[in-house]
N, CA, C and O atoms as a Tinker XYZ file with bonds, in Angstrom:
   464  protein
     1  N     -7.594000   21.652000  -43.669000    73     2
     2  CA    -8.744000   20.502000  -43.334000    64     1     3
     3  C    -10.474000   20.857000  -43.528000    63     2     4     5
     4  O    -11.016000   21.650000  -42.758000    81     3
     5  N    -11.093000   20.308000  -44.420000    73     3     6
     6  CA   -12.401000   20.983000  -44.616000    64     5     7
     7  C    -13.323000   20.523000  -43.427000    63     6     8     9
     8  O    -12.986000   19.726000  -42.550000    81     7
     9  N    -14.364000   21.061000  -43.521000    73     7    10
    10  CA   -15.469000   21.009000  -42.549000    64     9    11
    11  C    -15.875000   19.361000  -41.932000    63    10    12    13
    12  O    -15.898000   19.005000  -40.754000    81    11
    13  N    -16.194000   18.486000  -43.251000    73    11    14
    14  CA   -16.721000   17.111000  -43.032000    64    13    15
    15  C    -15.470000   16.597000  -42.459000    63    14    16    17
    16  O    -15.757000   15.796000  -41.570000    81    15
    17  N    -14.199000   16.728000  -42.602000    73    15    18
    18  CA   -13.029000   15.956000  -42.112000    64    17    19
    19  C    -12.855000   16.287000  -40.979000    63    18    20    21
    20  O    -12.385000   15.356000  -40.325000    81    19
    21  N    -13.064000   17.514000  -40.205000    73    19    22
    22  CA   -12.663000   18.007000  -38.720000    64    21    23
    23  C    -14.035000   17.238000  -38.100000    63    22    24    25
    24  O    -13.888000   16.698000  -37.004000    81    23
    25  N    -15.381000   17.162000  -38.757000    73    23    26
    26  CA   -16.520000   16.650000  -38.089000    64    25    27
    27  C    -16.255000   15.100000  -37.840000    63    26    28    29
    28  O    -16.482000   14.513000  -36.782000    81    27
    29  N    -15.798000   14.610000  -38.865000    73    27    30
    30  CA   -15.615000   13.057000  -38.802000    64    29    31
    31  C    -14.513000   12.816000  -37.651000    63    30    32    33
    32  O    -14.710000   11.902000  -36.851000    81    31
    33  N    -13.298000   13.654000  -37.544000    73    31    34
    34  CA   -12.176000   13.643000  -36.544000    64    33    35
    35  C    -12.748000   13.562000  -35.005000    63    34    36    37
    36  O    -12.423000   12.758000  -34.131000    81    35
    37  N    -13.790000   14.743000  -34.930000    73    35    38
    38  CA   -14.553000   15.006000  -33.658000    64    37    39
    39  C    -15.501000   14.112000  -33.245000    63    38    40    41
    40  O    -15.629000   14.081000  -32.022000    81    39
    41  N    -16.389000   13.186000  -34.025000    73    39    42
    42  CA   -17.554000   12.394000  -33.900000    64    41    43
    43  C    -16.766000   10.918000  -33.704000    63    42    44    45
    44  O    -17.207000   10.046000  -32.955000    81    43
    45  N    -15.693000   10.793000  -34.389000    73    43    46
    46  CA   -15.111000    9.353000  -34.117000    64    45    47
    47  C    -14.588000    9.167000  -32.859000    63    46    48    49
    48  O    -14.441000    8.027000  -32.417000    81    47
    49  N    -14.190000   10.464000  -32.022000    73    47    50
    50  CA   -13.480000   10.115000  -30.751000    64    49    51
    51  C    -14.566000    9.598000  -29.800000    63    50    52    53
    52  O    -15.547000   10.320000  -29.621000    81    51
    53  N    -14.493000    8.544000  -29.240000    73    51    54
    54  CA   -15.573000    7.673000  -28.501000    64    53    55
    55  C    -16.042000    8.814000  -27.102000    63    54    56    57
    56  O    -17.196000    8.925000  -26.688000    81    55
    57  N    -15.056000    9.436000  -26.653000    73    55    58
    58  CA   -15.398000   10.414000  -25.457000    64    57    59
    59  C    -16.237000   11.735000  -25.829000    63    58    60    61
    60  O    -17.207000   12.135000  -25.185000    81    59
    61  N    -15.762000   12.273000  -26.842000    73    59    62
    62  CA   -16.597000   13.336000  -27.169000    64    61    63
    63  C    -17.714000   12.872000  -28.024000    63    62    64    65
    64  O    -18.543000   13.781000  -28.080000    81    63
    65  N    -18.071000   11.882000  -28.687000    73    63    66
    66  CA   -19.166000   11.316000  -29.102000    64    65    67
    67  C    -20.286000   10.947000  -27.881000    63    66    68    69
    68  O    -21.474000   11.262000  -27.934000    81    67
    69  N    -19.734000   10.315000  -26.934000    73    67    70
    70  CA   -20.427000   10.063000  -25.612000    64    69    71
    71  C    -20.994000   11.231000  -24.860000    63    70    72    73
    72  O    -22.119000   11.260000  -24.360000    81    71
    73  N    -20.037000   12.260000  -24.828000    73    71    74
    74  CA   -20.541000   13.510000  -24.270000    64    73    75
    75  C    -21.611000   14.241000  -24.916000    63    74    76    77
    76  O    -22.674000   14.559000  -24.384000    81    75
    77  N    -21.202000   14.513000  -26.256000    73    75    78
    78  CA   -22.517000   14.885000  -27.079000    64    77    79
    79  C    -23.621000   14.524000  -27.025000    63    78    80    81
    80  O    -24.573000   15.288000  -27.185000    81    79
    81  N    -23.774000   12.720000  -26.681000    73    79    82
    82  CA   -25.066000   12.255000  -26.343000    64    81    83
    83  C    -25.675000   12.396000  -25.029000    63    82    84    85
    84  O    -26.881000   12.262000  -24.825000    81    83
    85  N    -24.656000   12.719000  -23.996000    73    83    86
    86  CA   -25.170000   12.965000  -22.721000    64    85    87
    87  C    -25.641000   14.557000  -22.808000    63    86    88    89
    88  O    -26.617000   14.742000  -22.082000    81    87
    89  N    -25.318000   15.446000  -23.325000    73    87    90
    90  CA   -25.237000   16.781000  -23.268000    64    89    91
    91  C    -26.340000   17.305000  -24.189000    63    90    92    93
    92  O    -26.933000   18.372000  -24.035000    81    91
    93  N    -26.568000   16.266000  -25.329000    73    91    94
    94  CA   -27.714000   16.913000  -26.319000    64    93    95
    95  C    -28.848000   15.993000  -26.456000    63    94    96    97
    96  O    -30.023000   16.341000  -26.569000    81    95
    97  N    -28.285000   14.465000  -26.433000    73    95    98
    98  CA   -29.487000   13.392000  -26.338000    64    97    99
    99  C    -29.314000   12.397000  -25.355000    63    98   100   101
   100  O    -28.816000   11.293000  -25.573000    81    99
   101  N    -29.807000   12.874000  -24.082000    73    99   102
   102  CA   -29.541000   11.951000  -22.803000    64   101   103
   103  C    -30.114000   10.845000  -23.139000    63   102   104   105
   104  O    -29.382000    9.869000  -22.973000    81   103
   105  N    -31.378000   10.566000  -23.642000    73   103   106
   106  CA   -32.200000    9.335000  -23.979000    64   105   107
   107  C    -31.288000    8.532000  -24.937000    63   106   108   109
   108  O    -31.320000    7.331000  -24.669000    81   107
   109  N    -30.759000    8.741000  -25.619000    73   107   110
   110  CA   -29.698000    8.117000  -26.376000    64   109   111
   111  C    -28.660000    7.680000  -25.810000    63   110   112   113
   112  O    -28.259000    6.528000  -25.979000    81   111
   113  N    -27.929000    8.770000  -24.859000    73   111   114
   114  CA   -26.902000    7.971000  -24.179000    64   113   115
   115  C    -27.376000    7.031000  -22.998000    63   114   116   117
   116  O    -26.491000    6.285000  -22.577000    81   115
   117  N    -28.374000    6.951000  -22.506000    73   115   118
   118  CA   -28.997000    6.210000  -21.577000    64   117   119
   119  C    -29.222000    4.815000  -22.450000    63   118   120   121
   120  O    -28.861000    3.748000  -21.953000    81   119
   121  N    -29.714000    4.848000  -23.517000    73   119   122
   122  CA   -30.140000    3.591000  -24.282000    64   121   123
   123  C    -28.526000    3.096000  -24.977000    63   122   124   125
   124  O    -28.511000    2.239000  -25.860000    81   123
   125  N    -27.550000    3.570000  -24.601000    73   123   126
   126  CA   -26.408000    3.117000  -25.132000    64   125   127
   127  C    -26.326000    2.929000  -26.788000    63   126   128   129
   128  O    -25.992000    1.911000  -27.394000    81   127
   129  N    -26.640000    3.929000  -27.211000    73   127   130
   130  CA   -26.523000    3.973000  -28.660000    64   129   131
   131  C    -25.131000    4.346000  -29.021000    63   130   132   133
   132  O    -24.686000    5.418000  -28.612000    81   131
   133  N    -24.407000    3.557000  -29.748000    73   131   134
   134  CA   -23.258000    3.731000  -30.336000    64   133   135
   135  C    -22.766000    3.931000  -31.580000    63   134   136   137
   136  O    -23.367000    3.147000  -32.315000    81   135
   137  N    -22.025000    4.539000  -32.175000    73   135   138
   138  CA   -21.397000    4.974000  -33.352000    64   137   139
   139  C    -20.441000    3.864000  -33.890000    63   138   140   141
   140  O    -19.349000    3.807000  -33.325000    81   139
   141  N    -20.705000    2.886000  -34.993000    73   139   142
   142  CA   -19.991000    1.755000  -35.060000    64   141   143
   143  C    -18.972000    2.155000  -35.934000    63   142   144   145
   144  O    -17.787000    1.865000  -35.765000    81   143
   145  N    -19.485000    2.925000  -37.018000    73   143   146
   146  CA   -18.499000    3.298000  -38.313000    64   145   147
   147  C    -19.190000    4.541000  -38.948000    63   146   148   149
   148  O    -20.403000    4.699000  -39.089000    81   147
   149  N    -18.020000    5.534000  -39.362000    73   147   150
   150  CA   -18.472000    6.686000  -39.883000    64   149   151
   151  C    -17.698000    7.242000  -41.241000    63   150   152   153
   152  O    -16.570000    7.584000  -40.886000    81   151
   153  N    -17.844000    7.421000  -42.397000    73   151   154
   154  CA   -17.081000    8.292000  -43.449000    64   153   155
   155  C    -18.113000    8.998000  -44.129000    63   154   156   157
   156  O    -19.304000    8.847000  -43.856000    81   155
   157  N    -17.644000    9.837000  -45.091000    73   155   158
   158  CA   -18.430000   11.001000  -45.937000    64   157   159
   159  C    -19.586000    9.879000  -46.810000    63   158   160   161
   160  O    -20.543000   10.397000  -47.385000    81   159
   161  N    -19.433000    8.573000  -46.843000    73   159   162
   162  CA   -20.499000    7.998000  -47.620000    64   161   163
   163  C    -21.684000    7.461000  -46.761000    63   162   164   165
   164  O    -22.862000    7.551000  -47.109000    81   163
   165  N    -21.206000    6.840000  -45.495000    73   163   166
   166  CA   -21.933000    6.047000  -44.843000    64   165   167
   167  C    -21.865000    6.147000  -43.247000    63   166   168   169
   168  O    -20.748000    6.338000  -42.768000    81   167
   169  N    -22.872000    6.046000  -42.447000    73   167   170
   170  CA   -22.846000    5.935000  -41.061000    64   169   171
   171  C    -23.345000    4.846000  -40.620000    63   170   172   173
   172  O    -24.410000    4.684000  -41.215000    81   171
   173  N    -23.123000    3.834000  -39.753000    73   171   174
   174  CA   -23.306000    3.064000  -38.938000    64   173   175
   175  C    -23.666000    2.878000  -37.356000    63   174   176   177
   176  O    -22.701000    2.818000  -36.595000    81   175
   177  N    -24.772000    2.796000  -36.886000    73   175   178
   178  CA   -25.256000    3.339000  -35.657000    64   177   179
   179  C    -25.746000    1.812000  -35.094000    63   178   180   181
   180  O    -26.196000    0.952000  -35.852000    81   179
   181  N    -25.600000    1.651000  -33.819000    73   179   182
   182  CA   -25.974000    0.429000  -33.148000    64   181   183
   183  C    -26.813000    0.637000  -31.949000    63   182   184   185
   184  O    -26.451000    1.602000  -31.276000    81   183
   185  N    -27.786000    0.024000  -31.526000    73   183   186
   186  CA   -28.686000    0.011000  -30.328000    64   185   187
   187  C    -28.670000   -1.374000  -29.669000    63   186   188   189
   188  O    -29.142000   -2.272000  -30.365000    81   187
   189  N    -28.303000   -1.645000  -28.693000    73   187   190
   190  CA   -28.213000   -2.899000  -27.826000    64   189   191
   191  C    -29.767000   -2.977000  -27.186000    63   190   192   193
   192  O    -30.538000   -2.065000  -26.884000    81   191
   193  N    -29.905000   -4.363000  -27.106000    73   191   194
   194  CA   -31.333000   -4.829000  -26.136000    64   193   195
   195  C    -30.840000   -5.009000  -24.868000    63   194   196   197
   196  O    -30.323000   -6.052000  -24.469000    81   195
   197  N    -31.022000   -3.832000  -24.121000    73   195   198
   198  CA   -30.383000   -4.108000  -22.843000    64   197   199
   199  C    -31.654000   -3.579000  -21.805000    63   198   200   201
   200  O    -32.817000   -3.630000  -22.206000    81   199
   201  N    -31.327000   -3.088000  -20.489000    73   199   202
   202  CA   -32.447000   -2.621000  -19.382000    64   201   203
   203  C    -33.120000   -1.433000  -19.714000    63   202   204   205
   204  O    -34.330000   -1.337000  -19.508000    81   203
   205  N    -32.551000   -0.635000  -20.142000    73   203   206
   206  CA   -33.120000    0.708000  -20.754000    64   205   207
   207  C    -33.819000    0.727000  -21.974000    63   206   208   209
   208  O    -34.796000    1.461000  -22.123000    81   207
   209  N    -33.328000   -0.151000  -23.017000    73   207   210
   210  CA   -33.936000   -0.160000  -24.001000    64   209   211
   211  C    -35.178000   -1.284000  -24.313000    63   210   212   213
   212  O    -35.932000   -1.295000  -25.286000    81   211
   213  N    -35.142000   -2.156000  -23.246000    73   211   214
   214  CA   -36.170000   -3.389000  -23.718000    64   213   215
   215  C    -37.527000   -2.844000  -23.418000    63   214   216   217
   216  O    -37.587000   -1.790000  -22.785000    81   215
   217  N    -38.931000   -3.609000  -23.908000    73   215   218
   218  CA   -39.898000   -3.402000  -23.673000    64   217   219
   219  C    -40.606000   -4.650000  -22.826000    63   218   220   221
   220  O    -39.924000   -5.603000  -22.447000    81   219
   221  N    -41.901000   -4.568000  -22.587000    73   219   222
   222  CA   -42.233000   -5.950000  -21.844000    64   221   223
   223  C    -42.489000   -6.900000  -22.594000    63   222   224   225
   224  O    -42.834000   -7.974000  -22.100000    81   223
   225  N    -42.370000   -6.713000  -24.139000    73   223   226
   226  CA   -42.564000   -7.933000  -25.039000    64   225   227
   227  C    -41.005000   -8.583000  -25.085000    63   226   228   229
   228  O    -40.851000   -9.648000  -25.681000    81   227
   229  N    -40.344000   -8.202000  -24.716000    73   227   230
   230  CA   -38.738000   -8.843000  -24.591000    64   229   231
   231  C    -38.358000   -8.690000  -26.027000    63   230   232   233
   232  O    -38.101000   -9.618000  -26.794000    81   231
   233  N    -38.351000   -7.525000  -26.281000    73   231   234
   234  CA   -37.566000   -6.715000  -27.700000    64   233   235
   235  C    -37.257000   -5.132000  -27.382000    63   234   236   237
   236  O    -37.637000   -4.551000  -26.365000    81   235
   237  N    -36.599000   -4.628000  -28.301000    73   235   238
   238  CA   -36.063000   -3.307000  -27.942000    64   237   239
   239  C    -37.366000   -2.419000  -28.541000    63   238   240   241
   240  O    -38.080000   -2.696000  -29.505000    81   239
   241  N    -37.434000   -1.170000  -27.572000    73   239   242
   242  CA   -38.456000   -0.418000  -27.624000    64   241   243
   243  C    -38.171000    0.390000  -29.045000    63   242   244   245
   244  O    -37.053000    0.779000  -29.383000    81   243
   245  N    -39.408000    0.573000  -29.830000    73   243   246
   246  CA   -39.343000    1.277000  -31.044000    64   245   247
   247  C    -38.797000    2.599000  -30.837000    63   246   248   249
   248  O    -37.970000    2.988000  -31.662000    81   247
   249  N    -39.148000    3.432000  -29.784000    73   247   250
   250  CA   -38.176000    4.665000  -29.628000    64   249   251
   251  C    -36.693000    4.675000  -29.730000    63   250   252   253
   252  O    -36.053000    5.575000  -30.274000    81   251
   253  N    -36.159000    3.554000  -29.140000    73   251   254
   254  CA   -34.870000    3.549000  -29.072000    64   253   255
   255  C    -34.151000    2.997000  -30.556000    63   254   256   257
   256  O    -33.033000    3.371000  -30.913000    81   255
   257  N    -34.919000    2.140000  -31.259000    73   255   258
   258  CA   -34.758000    1.881000  -32.457000    64   257   259
   259  C    -35.161000    3.113000  -33.505000    63   258   260   261
   260  O    -34.587000    3.113000  -34.594000    81   259
   261  N    -35.920000    3.937000  -33.276000    73   259   262
   262  CA   -35.964000    4.982000  -34.154000    64   261   263
   263  C    -34.849000    6.040000  -33.902000    63   262   264   265
   264  O    -34.293000    6.649000  -34.817000    81   263
   265  N    -34.601000    6.187000  -32.721000    73   263   266
   266  CA   -33.375000    7.026000  -32.333000    64   265   267
   267  C    -32.005000    6.947000  -33.001000    63   266   268   269
   268  O    -31.236000    7.886000  -33.207000    81   267
   269  N    -31.804000    5.396000  -33.364000    73   267   270
   270  CA   -30.460000    4.788000  -33.718000    64   269   271
   271  C    -30.803000    4.949000  -35.384000    63   270   272   273
   272  O    -29.880000    5.098000  -36.186000    81   271
   273  N    -31.792000    4.917000  -35.684000    73   271   274
   274  CA   -31.916000    5.015000  -37.412000    64   273   275
   275  C    -31.815000    6.560000  -37.710000    63   274   276   277
   276  O    -31.175000    6.957000  -38.684000    81   275
   277  N    -32.412000    7.360000  -36.914000    73   275   278
   278  CA   -32.416000    8.809000  -36.949000    64   277   279
   279  C    -30.995000    9.222000  -37.296000    63   278   280   281
   280  O    -30.549000    9.821000  -38.274000    81   279
   281  N    -30.225000    8.563000  -35.848000    73   279   282
   282  CA   -29.027000    9.003000  -35.905000    64   281   283
   283  C    -28.007000    8.662000  -36.794000    63   282   284   285
   284  O    -26.980000    9.324000  -36.942000    81   283
   285  N    -28.331000    7.464000  -37.482000    73   283   286
   286  CA   -27.393000    7.182000  -38.623000    64   285   287
   287  C    -27.549000    8.210000  -39.959000    63   286   288   289
   288  O    -26.574000    8.533000  -40.639000    81   287
   289  N    -28.662000    8.584000  -40.176000    73   287   290
   290  CA   -29.020000    9.523000  -41.023000    64   289   291
   291  C    -28.791000   11.191000  -40.914000    63   290   292   293
   292  O    -28.609000   11.952000  -41.865000    81   291
   293  N    -28.847000   11.523000  -39.564000    73   291   294
   294  CA   -28.660000   12.803000  -38.947000    64   293   295
   295  C    -27.068000   13.196000  -38.761000    63   294   296   297
   296  O    -26.640000   14.349000  -38.812000    81   295
   297  N    -26.296000   12.044000  -38.541000    73   295   298
   298  CA   -24.616000   12.624000  -38.522000    64   297   299
   299  C    -24.195000   12.835000  -39.791000    63   298   300   301
   300  O    -23.328000   13.696000  -39.942000    81   299
   301  N    -24.683000   12.139000  -40.932000    73   299   302
   302  CA   -24.008000   12.662000  -42.448000    64   301   303
   303  C    -24.724000   13.713000  -42.699000    63   302   304   305
   304  O    -24.166000   14.341000  -43.599000    81   303
   305  N    -25.842000   14.309000  -42.301000    73   303   306
   306  CA   -26.566000   15.565000  -42.652000    64   305   307
   307  C    -25.956000   16.650000  -41.561000    63   306   308   309
   308  O    -25.949000   17.817000  -41.953000    81   307
   309  N    -25.508000   16.421000  -40.401000    73   307   310
   310  CA   -24.560000   17.357000  -39.473000    64   309   311
   311  C    -23.363000   17.579000  -40.474000    63   310   312   313
   312  O    -23.106000   18.673000  -40.975000    81   311
   313  N    -22.635000   16.374000  -40.717000    73   311   314
   314  CA   -21.215000   16.328000  -41.358000    64   313   315
   315  C    -21.405000   17.491000  -42.318000    63   314   316   317
   316  O    -20.698000   18.484000  -42.145000    81   315
   317  N    -22.476000   17.470000  -43.526000    73   315   318
   318  CA   -22.611000   18.229000  -44.426000    64   317   319
   319  C    -22.936000   19.771000  -44.156000    63   318   320   321
   320  O    -22.661000   20.686000  -44.933000    81   319
   321  N    -23.591000   19.901000  -42.879000    73   319   322
   322  CA   -23.968000   21.423000  -42.565000    64   321   323
   323  C    -23.141000   22.032000  -41.379000    63   322   324   325
   324  O    -23.305000   23.190000  -40.997000    81   323
   325  N    -22.192000   21.112000  -40.799000    73   323   326
   326  CA   -21.554000   22.023000  -39.777000    64   325   327
   327  C    -20.149000   22.839000  -40.752000    63   326   328   329
   328  O    -19.323000   22.558000  -41.621000    81   327
   329  N    -20.582000   23.955000  -39.923000    73   327   330
   330  CA   -19.779000   25.237000  -40.319000    64   329   331
   331  C    -20.109000   26.138000  -41.369000    63   330   332   333
   332  O    -19.377000   27.068000  -41.707000    81   331
   333  N    -21.291000   25.846000  -41.927000    73   331   334
   334  CA   -21.990000   26.687000  -42.959000    64   333   335
   335  C    -22.365000   27.802000  -42.647000    63   334   336   337
   336  O    -22.744000   28.084000  -41.511000    81   335
   337  N    -22.306000   28.784000  -43.819000    73   335   338
   338  CA   -22.664000   30.338000  -43.507000    64   337   339
   339  C    -23.451000   30.704000  -44.508000    63   338   340   341
   340  O    -22.933000   30.871000  -45.612000    81   339
   341  N    -24.920000   30.913000  -44.322000    73   339   342
   342  CA   -25.660000   31.110000  -42.892000    64   341   343
   343  C    -25.708000   29.551000  -42.378000    63   342   344   345
   344  O    -25.432000   28.507000  -42.969000    81   343
   345  N    -26.157000   29.800000  -41.068000    73   343   346
   346  CA   -26.200000   28.149000  -40.630000    64   345   347
   347  C    -27.611000   27.590000  -41.071000    63   346   348   349
   348  O    -28.584000   28.288000  -41.356000    81   347
   349  N    -27.556000   26.292000  -41.078000    73   347   350
   350  CA   -28.491000   25.404000  -41.512000    64   349   351
   351  C    -29.100000   24.816000  -40.398000    63   350   352   353
   352  O    -28.412000   24.669000  -39.388000    81   351
   353  N    -30.346000   24.428000  -40.401000    73   351   354
   354  CA   -31.063000   23.880000  -39.255000    64   353   355
   355  C    -31.675000   22.767000  -39.843000    63   354   356   357
   356  O    -32.320000   22.876000  -40.886000    81   355
   357  N    -31.514000   21.644000  -39.222000    73   355   358
   358  CA   -32.479000   20.057000  -39.787000    64   357   359
   359  C    -33.581000   19.856000  -38.934000    63   358   360   361
   360  O    -33.578000   20.118000  -37.731000    81   359
   361  N    -34.593000   19.351000  -39.618000    73   359   362
   362  CA   -35.638000   18.863000  -38.923000    64   361   363
   363  C    -36.239000   17.659000  -39.574000    63   362   364   365
   364  O    -36.275000   17.675000  -40.804000    81   363
   365  N    -36.620000   16.831000  -39.073000    73   363   366
   366  CA   -37.097000   15.523000  -39.586000    64   365   367
   367  C    -38.458000   15.583000  -39.799000    63   366   368   369
   368  O    -39.226000   15.706000  -38.845000    81   367
   369  N    -38.938000   15.494000  -41.198000    73   367   370
   370  CA   -40.288000   15.803000  -41.535000    64   369   371
   371  C    -40.927000   14.402000  -42.196000    63   370   372   373
   372  O    -41.923000   14.461000  -42.917000    81   371
   373  N    -40.327000   13.266000  -41.915000    73   371   374
   374  CA   -41.177000   12.194000  -42.328000    64   373   375
   375  C    -40.247000   11.026000  -41.887000    63   374   376   377
   376  O    -39.026000   11.154000  -41.965000    81   375
   377  N    -40.916000    9.716000  -41.352000    73   375   378
   378  CA   -40.057000    8.492000  -41.116000    64   377   379
   379  C    -41.125000    7.519000  -41.629000    63   378   380   381
   380  O    -42.339000    7.693000  -41.525000    81   379
   381  N    -40.393000    6.273000  -42.306000    73   379   382
   382  CA   -41.119000    5.060000  -42.894000    64   381   383
   383  C    -40.047000    3.997000  -42.195000    63   382   384   385
   384  O    -38.836000    4.097000  -41.997000    81   383
   385  N    -40.925000    3.021000  -41.929000    73   383   386
   386  CA   -40.029000    1.941000  -41.217000    64   385   387
   387  C    -40.711000    0.610000  -41.537000    63   386   388   389
   388  O    -41.931000    0.665000  -41.690000    81   387
   389  N    -40.151000   -0.498000  -41.653000    73   387   390
   390  CA   -40.523000   -1.818000  -41.585000    64   389   391
   391  C    -39.816000   -2.938000  -40.719000    63   390   392   393
   392  O    -38.594000   -3.026000  -40.606000    81   391
   393  N    -40.686000   -3.740000  -40.153000    73   391   394
   394  CA   -40.148000   -4.590000  -39.316000    64   393   395
   395  C    -40.083000   -5.852000  -39.776000    63   394   396   397
   396  O    -40.931000   -6.274000  -40.562000    81   395
   397  N    -39.119000   -6.561000  -39.361000    73   395   398
   398  CA   -39.219000   -8.005000  -40.045000    64   397   399
   399  C    -38.958000   -9.159000  -38.909000    63   398   400   401
   400  O    -39.194000  -10.363000  -39.013000    81   399
   401  N    -38.494000   -8.563000  -37.975000    73   399   402
   402  CA   -38.015000   -9.741000  -36.846000    64   401   403
   403  C    -37.955000   -8.735000  -35.465000    63   402   404   405
   404  O    -37.697000   -7.532000  -35.442000    81   403
   405  N    -38.246000   -9.544000  -34.445000    73   403   406
   406  CA   -38.168000   -8.730000  -33.112000    64   405   407
   407  C    -36.476000   -8.557000  -33.163000    63   406   408   409
   408  O    -35.652000   -9.292000  -33.706000    81   407
   409  N    -36.277000   -7.325000  -32.402000    73   407   410
   410  CA   -34.962000   -6.842000  -31.878000    64   409   411
   411  C    -34.504000   -7.171000  -31.066000    63   410   412   413
   412  O    -34.683000   -6.334000  -30.181000    81   411
   413  N    -33.813000   -8.142000  -30.651000    73   411   414
   414  CA   -33.430000   -8.804000  -29.314000    64   413   415
   415  C    -32.003000   -9.136000  -28.838000    63   414   416   417
   416  O    -31.622000   -9.923000  -27.971000    81   415
   417  N    -31.323000   -8.309000  -29.657000    73   415   418
   418  CA   -29.812000   -8.219000  -29.980000    64   417   419
   419  C    -29.200000   -6.615000  -30.473000    63   418   420   421
   420  O    -29.867000   -5.582000  -30.427000    81   419
   421  N    -28.058000   -6.703000  -30.850000    73   419   422
   422  CA   -27.647000   -5.481000  -30.834000    64   421   423
   423  C    -28.143000   -5.526000  -32.379000    63   422   424   425
   424  O    -28.180000   -6.498000  -33.133000    81   423
   425  N    -28.540000   -4.072000  -32.637000    73   423   426
   426  CA   -29.347000   -3.797000  -33.889000    64   425   427
   427  C    -28.622000   -2.735000  -34.389000    63   426   428   429
   428  O    -28.364000   -1.774000  -33.665000    81   427
   429  N    -28.168000   -2.805000  -35.842000    73   427   430
   430  CA   -27.206000   -1.977000  -36.463000    64   429   431
   431  C    -28.105000   -1.172000  -37.375000    63   430   432   433
   432  O    -28.854000   -1.892000  -38.037000    81   431
   433  N    -28.216000   -0.060000  -37.559000    73   431   434
   434  CA   -28.407000    0.958000  -38.818000    64   433   435
   435  C    -27.730000    1.751000  -39.515000    63   434   436   437
   436  O    -27.065000    2.675000  -39.048000    81   435
   437  N    -27.836000    1.461000  -40.749000    73   435   438
   438  CA   -26.579000    1.838000  -41.954000    64   437   439
   439  C    -27.200000    3.003000  -42.722000    63   438   440   441
   440  O    -28.257000    2.732000  -43.292000    81   439
   441  N    -26.788000    4.119000  -42.831000    73   439   442
   442  CA   -27.130000    4.959000  -44.166000    64   441   443
   443  C    -26.004000    5.152000  -44.832000    63   442   444   445
   444  O    -24.940000    5.518000  -44.334000    81   443
   445  N    -26.240000    4.879000  -46.118000    73   443   446
   446  CA   -25.072000    5.043000  -47.173000    64   445   447
   447  C    -25.677000    5.920000  -48.175000    63   446   448   449
   448  O    -25.651000    5.496000  -49.330000    81   447
   449  N    -26.292000    7.216000  -47.935000    73   447   450
   450  CA   -26.460000    8.290000  -49.017000    64   449   451
   451  C    -26.041000    9.354000  -48.592000    63   450   452   453
   452  O    -26.753000   10.355000  -48.502000    81   451
   453  N    -24.371000    9.293000  -48.142000    73   451   454
   454  CA   -23.660000   10.429000  -47.731000    64   453   455
   455  C    -23.607000   11.536000  -48.842000    63   454   456   457
   456  O    -23.522000   12.717000  -48.503000    81   455
   457  N    -23.649000   11.214000  -50.010000    73   455   458
   458  CA   -23.152000   11.733000  -51.140000    64   457   459
   459  C    -24.462000   12.582000  -51.952000    63   458   460   461
   460  O    -24.388000   13.426000  -52.844000    81   459
   461  N    -25.727000   11.971000  -51.230000    73   459   462
   462  CA   -26.943000   12.089000  -52.107000    64   461   463
   463  C    -27.345000   13.502000  -51.825000    63   462   464
   464  O    -28.334000   13.985000  -52.377000    81   463
């Protein structure tokens, strides 16, 4: 089994994913960010409109939206870099966003650039 397959098996387990969030990304755990679906091509992450993620304007905080968006891309990058020798470090160097509507429910973030 290659590294990508073992990473997918590990990250698809709800318990290990939530433990990963709690231990490494507690703000994402508190915001109830969830992994909706993942394969070698695509990752889909959700963030709800809830007590911890809402702002005074009755929508989801930008920071929570950015966390979920970054996670959808970061999981695919982690899948490709897990187990590499020498080890690879990841760093976000840019972000671009466009808003079309207030986020007042479950928001889905999809990255489909897995093989790019």
